ZAMAR-417555 format. One record per residue (C-alpha): residue number from 1; x, y, z. Coordinates in steps of 0.001 Angstrom, whole numbers, m for minus. Each point is the difference from the previous one (the first is absolute). Layout:
<site NUM, <X, Y, Z>>
...
***
This chain:
<site 1, <m22837, m210416, 27637>>
<site 2, <m951, m3549, m715>>
<site 3, <m2933, 272, 2689>>
<site 4, <m1309, 3536, m1569>>
<site 5, <18, m2705, m3614>>
<site 6, <m1363, m2554, 946>>
<site 7, <m2978, 2319, 1992>>
<site 8, <m509, 1968, m3048>>
<site 9, <m564, m2691, m2540>>
<site 10, <m2201, m1904, 2862>>
<site 11, <m1974, 3756, m45>>
<site 12, <201, 180, m4393>>
<site 13, <151, m3716, m978>>
<site 14, <m1553, m2255, 3033>>
<site 15, <2061, m2614, 2034>>
<site 16, <m218, m2751, m2255>>
<site 17, <1165, 2155, m3402>>
<site 18, <3133, m1763, m1346>>
<site 19, <2094, 3023, 684>>
<site 20, <m677, 692, 3349>>
<site 21, <736, m3510, 1259>>
<site 22, <2834, 561, m2087>>
<site 23, <1137, 2579, 1830>>
<site 24, <m1297, m1798, 3348>>
<site 25, <2076, m3017, m525>>
<site 26, <3266, 2458, m394>>
<site 27, <m1076, 1864, 3030>>
<site 28, <m79, m3167, 2144>>
<site 29, <3482, m971, m1902>>
<site 30, <1310, 3418, 1280>>
<site 31, <m888, m599, 3132>>
<site 32, <1702, m3893, 371>>
<site 33, <2542, 929, m2197>>
<site 34, <1472, 2994, 2697>>
<site 35, <m1214, m2559, 2868>>
<site 36, <m3240, 2001, 674>>
<site 37, <m1958, m3787, 944>>
<site 38, <m2362, 2300, 2593>>
<site 39, <m1599, 2139, m3053>>
<site 40, <578, m2912, m2231>>
<site 41, <m1778, m2290, 1501>>
<site 42, <m3771, 1549, 314>>
<site 43, <285, 1004, m3587>>
<site 44, <359, m3524, m1239>>
<site 45, <m3777, m2333, 433>>
<site 46, <m1835, 2992, m1835>>
<site 47, <2667, 107, m2596>>
<site 48, <m30, m3402, m373>>
<site 49, <m3886, m665, 311>>
<site 50, <m361, 2613, m2851>>
<site 51, <2572, m993, m2037>>
<site 52, <m1529, m3121, m151>>
<site 53, <m3490, 692, m47>>
<site 54, <1227, 2587, m3347>>
<site 55, <2137, m2758, m1731>>
<site 56, <m798, m3183, 1866>>
<site 57, <1918, m2168, 2437>>
<site 58, <1849, m1834, m2987>>
<site 59, <1909, 3544, m1763>>
<site 60, <3213, 822, 159>>
<site 61, <m1150, 3526, 2015>>
<site 62, <m1279, m2316, 3070>>
<site 63, <2920, m1927, 11>>
<site 64, <2075, 3148, m80>>
<site 65, <m1838, 1215, 2969>>
<site 66, <171, m3131, 1639>>
<site 67, <4196, 123, m429>>
<site 68, <m645, 2941, 2339>>
<site 69, <m1294, m1961, 2280>>
<site 70, <2438, m2288, 268>>
<site 71, <2860, 2869, m211>>
<site 72, <m2291, 1072, 3174>>
<site 73, <681, m2653, 2379>>
<site 74, <3126, m320, m1477>>
<site 75, <906, 3587, 1593>>
<site 76, <m2069, m1351, 3496>>
<site 77, <m3412, 1231, m967>>
<site 78, <m2760, m1501, 865>>
<site 79, <m1178, m1460, m3494>>
<site 80, <m2418, m3015, 1752>>
<site 81, <m3138, 1929, m385>>
<site 82, <822, m661, m3978>>
<site 83, <m156, m3770, 304>>
<site 84, <m3134, m176, m1147>>
<site 85, <738, 1982, m2826>>
<site 86, <2544, m2158, m1716>>
<site 87, <718, 343, m3660>>
***
């Protein structure tokens, strides 16, 4: 259901609209919470880049996405490709 919400918001509002970014964040967070790192991993680079582009690298939203990358790494996922995005 979250995936469908992300797709609908992306289509209607655009991928970098704050509401869409919030939905994308929730989707990745849900994947990580249930232990599905394989689904979370490919979503994070674009989410982090889009969030930083929209709000700036020092904004709390960008830091929140960076925390998801830390959760991914702690869960055994590959967050090395996110090193260049450190907030």
